[in-house]
C-alpha positions in Angstrom: 77.0 60.4 206.5 78.3 63.6 204.8 75.9 66.5 205.2 77.6 69.5 203.6 80.9 70.8 202.1 82.2 74.3 202.3 85.4 75.5 200.6 86.9 78.7 201.9 89.7 80.6 200.2 92.8 81.8 202.0 91.2 85.2 202.5 88.2 83.7 204.3 85.8 84.0 201.4 83.3 81.2 200.7 84.0 79.9 197.2 81.9 76.7 197.3 79.1 75.3 199.4 76.9 72.3 198.7 74.4 70.4 201.0 74.0 66.7 200.6 71.1 66.0 202.9 68.1 67.6 204.6 69.5 67.3 208.2 71.1 70.8 208.2 68.9 73.9 208.1 69.2 75.9 204.9 70.8 79.3 205.4 70.6 82.5 203.4 73.4 83.3 201.0 74.6 86.0 203.5 74.5 83.6 206.4 76.8 81.1 204.5 79.2 83.9 203.8 79.2 85.0 207.5 79.7 81.5 208.6 82.7 81.0 206.4 84.3 84.3 207.4 83.7 83.6 211.1 85.2 80.1 210.9 88.2 81.5 209.0 88.8 84.0 211.9 88.3 81.5 214.7 90.6 79.0 212.8 93.3 81.7 212.6 93.0 82.6 216.3 93.1 78.9 217.4 96.2 78.2 215.4 97.9 81.1 217.3 96.8 80.3 220.8 97.7 76.6 220.7 100.6 75.7 223.0 102.0 73.4 220.3 104.3 75.0 217.8 103.0 74.6 214.2 99.4 74.1 215.2 97.0 74.3 212.2 94.0 75.4 214.2 90.6 73.7 214.5 90.6 70.3 212.9 87.3 69.0 214.3 84.3 70.7 216.0 81.7 68.5 217.7 78.1 69.4 218.3 75.0 67.5 219.3 73.7 67.2 215.8 76.8 67.3 213.6 80.6 67.2 213.4 82.6 69.7 211.5 86.0 68.6 210.1 88.5 71.0 208.6 91.3 70.3 206.2 93.6 73.2 205.4 95.7 73.0 202.2 99.3 74.2 201.9 97.9 77.2 200.0 95.6 78.2 202.8 92.3 77.0 201.4 90.0 75.2 203.9 87.7 72.3 203.2 84.9 72.1 205.8 83.0 68.8 205.9 79.8 68.6 208.0 78.9 65.0 209.0 76.5 63.3 211.3 77.7 63.2 214.9 78.7 59.5 214.7 81.3 60.1 212.0 84.7 59.4 213.6 87.2 60.1 210.8 87.0 61.6 207.4 90.6 61.6 206.2 89.9 59.3 203.2 86.9 61.3 202.2 88.8 64.6 202.5 91.6 63.2 200.3 89.2 62.1 197.6 87.4 65.5 197.7 90.7 67.3 197.5 91.7 65.0 194.5 88.4 65.9 192.7 89.1 69.6 193.5 92.6 69.3 192.1 91.5 67.5 189.0 88.4 69.4 188.0 88.9 72.9 189.5 92.6 73.7 189.8 93.4 72.1 186.4 90.5 74.0 184.8 92.0 76.8 182.6 88.8 78.8 183.0 88.8 78.8 186.8 90.3 81.9 188.5 92.0 80.9 191.8 90.4 82.3 195.0 87.1 82.9 193.1 83.8 81.0 193.4 83.9 77.5 192.0 81.7 77.0 189.0 82.6 73.7 187.4 80.0 71.2 186.4 82.5 68.3 186.2 83.5 69.0 189.8 79.9 69.2 190.9 79.0 65.9 189.2 82.0 64.0 190.4 81.6 65.3 193.9 77.9 64.4 194.0 78.6 60.9 192.7 81.3 60.4 195.3 79.1 61.7 198.2 76.2 59.4 197.1 78.6 56.4 197.2 79.7 57.4 200.7 76.2 58.1 202.0 74.8 54.9 200.6 72.5 56.5 198.0 
C-alpha cells in the first residue's frame, strides 16, 4: 500500500506532497518542508560516504511502521514514496508516477521547473493510479 508521495527539487525544496491514507500522522506545512530539506541533506551525504563509486545515496529506508523509497531523476529531483512496511519493491510504481509527472507536469507550459506543482491533471491521474494500486 502506498501511503504518501513527496517530490523534492534539486535544491532540496518540497514541490509536491500528497498523503493517500490515514496511517501516517499529518504534519504541519513547516514540518513537511523540514523533512524534505533534511532528507535532501542526508541523501547528499550518503552518496558521498558510500564506498562504491557512483552511489546515488539512500534508496530505501525501513522503519517499523513504513518504508521510504527514493528515486532520483537525472535532473536531481527526488521522488519519495512512503509505503507500508511489507512493501518489497516499488520500481513499477515509481516508473508510472514519473511517467505521470513527465506527461502532466513537465510538459505543462504553465509549470515553472523547480517550483511547487499545481496541476489538476497530475493530481487526478496520480490519485486514480494510487487507488488502483491500493485496491480502492
